[in-house]
C-alpha positions in Angstrom: -23.2 27.4 16.1 -19.9 25.3 15.2 -18.2 22.9 13.7 -17.9 21.6 16.6 -21.9 21.7 17.7 -22.7 20.1 14.8 -22.2 17.2 12.4 -20.2 18.6 9.6 -21.7 17.6 6.3 -25.1 17.1 7.6 -27.9 19.4 5.8 -29.3 21.8 8.9 -32.4 22.9 6.3 -32.4 26.4 5.8 -29.1 27.4 7.7 -27.4 26.0 4.7 -24.6 23.3 6.0 -21.3 22.1 7.7 -18.6 21.3 5.2 -17.7 17.6 5.5 -13.9 18.5 5.0 -13.0 22.1 6.6 -15.4 21.9 8.6 -16.4 25.6 7.4 -20.4 26.7 7.4 -21.7 27.0 4.1 -25.7 29.1 2.6 -27.6 26.5 1.5 -27.6 28.6 -1.4 -24.0 27.5 -1.8 -23.8 24.4 -0.3 -23.3 21.8 -2.7 -23.6 17.6 -1.3 -22.6 14.8 -3.8 -22.8 11.2 -2.0 -24.9 12.5 0.5 -22.5 14.6 2.1 -21.9 18.6 2.1 -19.2 20.5 0.1 -19.0 23.9 0.2 -17.4 24.4 -3.4 -13.8 24.2 -3.3 -13.8 21.0 -1.6 -17.2 20.1 -4.4 -14.5 20.3 -6.9 -11.3 19.1 -5.9 -13.8 15.5 -4.6 -14.7 15.6 -8.3 -11.2 16.2 -9.1 -9.6 13.9 -6.2 -11.9 10.9 -8.4 -9.9 11.8 -11.6 -7.1 9.6 -12.5 -4.9 10.9 -12.5 -0.5 10.3 -14.2 0.6 11.9 -10.6 -1.2 9.2 -7.9 -0.2 6.2 -10.2 3.2 5.0 -8.9 5.2 5.8 -11.9 6.8 8.4 -10.7 7.9 6.6 -7.3 8.3 3.4 -9.2 10.8 6.0 -11.4 12.9 6.9 -8.8 12.8 3.1 -7.5 15.0 2.9 -10.6 16.6 5.3 -10.1 18.1 4.4 -6.8 19.0 1.0 -8.0 21.2 2.5 -10.7 22.6 4.6 -7.9 23.9 2.0 -6.3 25.2 0.6 -9.5 27.3 3.2 -9.7 28.9 4.5 -7.0 29.1 0.1 -5.8 30.5 -0.8 -8.5 33.4 -2.5 -7.7 32.6 -5.4 -5.7 31.2 -6.1 -2.3 30.0 -5.0 0.6 29.6 -5.8 4.5 25.5 -5.7 5.9 26.1 -3.7 8.4 22.4 -3.4 10.2 23.2 0.5 9.2 23.8 -0.4 5.5 20.4 -2.4 5.4 18.7 0.0 7.4 19.5 2.6 4.8 19.1 0.3 2.0 15.5 -0.8 3.4 14.0 2.9 4.0 15.3 4.5 1.6 12.2 2.8 -1.2 10.8 3.0 1.9 10.5 7.5 1.7 10.0 6.8 -1.8 6.9 5.5 -1.7 5.7 7.6 1.4 5.3 10.2 -1.6 2.7 7.8 -3.0 0.9 7.1 0.2 0.6 11.3 0.4 -0.2 11.7 -3.6 -3.8 9.6 -2.9 -5.7 11.9 -0.9 -5.8 15.1 -2.6 -9.6 16.4 -0.4 -8.6 15.5 3.9 -4.8 13.7 3.6 -5.7 11.6 6.0 -3.2 12.4 9.5 0.4 11.8 9.1 0.3 10.2 12.8 -1.9 7.9 12.0 -0.3 6.5 8.7 3.5 6.1 10.4 1.0 4.2 13.7 0.2 2.3 10.2 3.4 1.5 9.0 5.8 1.3 12.2 3.1 -1.4 13.0 3.5 -3.3 9.8 7.1 -3.0 10.3 6.4 -4.8 14.0 4.6 -7.7 12.8 7.2 -8.7 9.9 9.6 -8.9 12.3 8.3 -9.9 15.5 5.2 -12.4 13.4 5.6 -12.0 9.6 9.5 -13.5 9.5 9.7 -15.7 11.8 6.5 -17.9 11.5 7.4 -18.0 7.8 11.2 -19.7 8.8 9.4 -22.0 11.5 6.3 -23.5 8.4 8.5 -23.7 5.8 11.8 -24.7 8.0 14.3 -22.9 5.9 14.7 -19.8 4.9 13.0 -19.5 1.8 15.7 -17.4 0.2 17.8 -20.0 0.1 15.8 -22.7 -1.6 16.1 -23.3 -5.4 13.1 -22.6 -7.1 10.5 -24.9 -7.9 6.7 -25.9 -8.2 6.4 -26.9 -4.5 8.9 -23.5 -3.6 6.1 -21.4 -5.5 3.4 -22.7 -3.6 5.6 -22.9 -0.4 6.1 -19.3 -0.5 2.6 -17.9 -1.5 1.7 -20.3 1.4 3.7 -18.7 3.7 5.2 -15.5 2.9 2.6 -13.9 1.0 -0.5 -15.3 2.5 1.5 -14.1 6.5 2.1 -11.0 4.2 -1.3 -10.1 3.1 -3.5 -10.8 6.7 -0.9 -9.0 8.6 -1.7 -5.5 5.8 -5.0 -7.3 6.5 -5.4 -7.2 10.1 -3.1 -3.7 10.7 -5.8 -1.9 9.1 -9.0 -3.7 10.1 -8.6 -2.9 13.6 -7.2 0.4 14.1 -7.5 2.4 11.1 -10.7 0.7 9.9 -14.0 2.1 11.9 -12.7 4.9 12.1 -13.5 8.9 11.5 -10.7 8.8 9.8 -11.7 5.5 6.9 -14.0 8.0 5.5 -13.7 7.5 1.9 -12.2 4.2 -0.2 -8.9 5.8 -1.5 -8.2 5.7 2.6 -8.0 1.4 1.8 -5.3 2.5 -0.1 -3.1 4.5 1.6 -3.0 2.6 5.1 -3.2 -0.4 3.1 0.0 0.3 1.6 1.1 2.6 5.0 0.9 -1.2 6.6 3.0 -3.4 4.2 5.3 -0.6 3.8 6.6 -1.0 7.3 6.5 -5.1 6.7 8.2 -4.5 3.4 11.1 -2.2 5.8 11.3 -4.9 8.5 11.6 -7.8 6.5 14.7 -6.0 3.7 16.2 -5.5 6.4 15.8 -8.8 8.1 16.9 -10.0 4.7 19.8 -7.4 4.2 21.6 -8.7 7.9 20.8 -13.2 6.7 24.4 -11.9 4.9 27.7 -11.7 5.3 29.1 -9.5 1.9 26.6 -7.8 -0.2 26.4 -6.9 -4.1 25.0 -3.9 -3.3 23.4 -3.5 -6.7 21.6 -6.6 -6.4 21.0 -6.4 -2.7 18.8 -2.5 -4.1 17.2 -4.0 -6.8 16.5 -7.1 -4.5 14.8 -4.6 -1.6 13.2 -2.6 -4.8 11.2 -5.3 -5.8 9.8 -6.3 -2.5 9.5 -3.0 -1.6 7.6 -2.0 -4.7 5.6 -6.1 -4.6 5.3 -5.3 -1.1 3.4 -2.2 -2.1 1.4 -3.6 -5.2 0.1 -6.5 -2.7 -1.0 -3.3 0.3 -2.7 -1.3 -2.3 -5.0 -4.7 -4.1 -5.6 -5.0 -0.2 -6.7 -1.9 0.8 -8.7 -1.6 -2.1 -10.6 -5.0 -0.6 -10.9 -3.2 2.6 -12.0 -0.1 0.8 -14.8 -1.6 -0.9 -15.8 -3.7 2.4 -16.2 -0.6 4.3 -18.1 1.4 1.9 -19.7 -1.6 0.1 -22.6 -4.3 1.5 -23.2 -6.1 -1.4 -19.9 -8.9 -1.9 -18.3 -7.2 0.6 -16.4 -11.0 1.8 -16.2 -11.9 -1.8 -13.7 -8.9 -2.1 -11.9 -9.1 0.9 -11.1 -12.7 0.0 -10.0 -11.7 -3.6 -8.1 -8.9 -2.7 -6.1 -11.0 -0.2 -5.6 -13.8 -2.5 -4.5 -11.5 -5.6 -2.2 -10.0 -3.0 -0.6 -13.7 -1.5 -0.4 -15.2 -5.5 1.6 -11.2 -6.9 3.9 -11.5 -3.8 4.7 -15.2 -4.1 5.2 -14.7 -7.9 8.2 -12.1 -7.2 10.4 -13.7 -4.7 9.6 -16.8 -6.5 11.6 -14.6 -10.0 14.2 -12.9 -7.4 15.3 -15.7 -7.0 15.0 -17.7 -10.0 17.5 -14.6 -11.5 19.8 -15.5 -8.5 19.2 -13.1 -5.8 20.9 -14.5 -2.6 23.5 -16.4 -5.4 26.0 -15.2 -7.8 25.6 -14.4 -11.2 21.7 -12.3 -10.7 20.7 -10.1 -12.9 20.3 -8.2 -11.3 18.6 -5.3 -14.3 16.5 -7.6 -16.4 15.0 -9.2 -12.7 14.1 -5.6 -11.9 12.7 -3.9 -14.8 9.9 -7.7 -15.2 9.2 -6.5 -11.3 9.0 -2.7 -12.5 6.4 -3.5 -15.3 4.6 -5.7 -13.6 4.4 -3.8 -10.1 2.7 -0.8 -12.4 0.7 -2.7 -14.3 -1.2 -4.0 -10.8 -0.3 -0.4 -9.3 -2.5 1.2 -12.9 -5.5 -1.6 -12.6 -5.8 -0.7 -8.9 -5.8 3.3 -9.1 -8.3 2.9 -11.7 -10.5 0.9 -10.0 -10.3 2.7 -7.2 -11.5 5.8 -8.8 -13.9 3.8 -10.5 -15.3 3.3 -7.2 -14.5 6.1 -5.1 -16.1 8.1 -8.0 -19.3 5.9 -8.3 -20.0 5.9 -4.0 -19.5 10.2 -4.1 -22.1 10.9 -7.1 -24.8 8.1 -4.3 -24.6 5.3 -7.2 -24.7 2.4 -4.3 -25.0 3.8 -1.3 -28.2 1.5 0.0 -25.5 -0.8 0.6 -23.1 1.3 2.9 -22.5 -0.1 5.4 -20.0 1.2 8.6 -17.9 -1.5 9.5 -19.6 -4.8 8.1 -16.1 -7.2 6.4 
């Protein structure tokens, strides 16, 4: 028998089983089982370790690197404005995305997702941002939301347009690509693909934000782009957490999805309005103060989502709530 002729992770009685991660045959006396899945000794311990909260996977390192990027821009371009060319826009938008791609790949320690799949979700998210979210936001709001003065009505308009559109786009990208595939086989996959989709959205929308201006103050733009990237990642993590719950636990799945998307939209809109309130598109912008506020709020969301995902993954791994497990119901 070979891994191709027997499903990985299925128990074969006295013949042992195939590890659900490495697909290697494991003798019956060495089979380790968790949540109905079979593991070899090595991947059994990795699976347990992967559901323990970890400082290295909370997004703290990536957020500090993002702060370093803002500080570097402040140092290199301390003399004033530069022209907002497309290459400048792409470089300034891609750097935060690359930093948070590290965050994505820190999440799955047992069975890392295929880079082509993650990249595909990222680029589809970017297409959604450039082709749908940005045009629809301007069409619905009647103007560029960055140019509107902050107010109570502008907050609800921001949440109701760009916030909801971003959350909905993140959901659609993941739901109709990887959600029903074999690659989406554990709760943390929702966080990985949700963050990848929202990161693509953020990159496209950040490029549009920079190119919509004639000249830019690099440190102000770096702060704004970094803050919005962090807001998008936090939104993607929230939506991904909801998708992970909906994928593996039927109980209150719709409520989880709605709550995750709604929270993501509120958080995204709040960050946007904080940036506008701080003067992100005007000369009195306070980049460092604003970025620190966004950094703290973003880290609270990322760390909370990390703990929630790890607890949920451990519960499933140990077999709790498996009677409610579903495939593709949402």
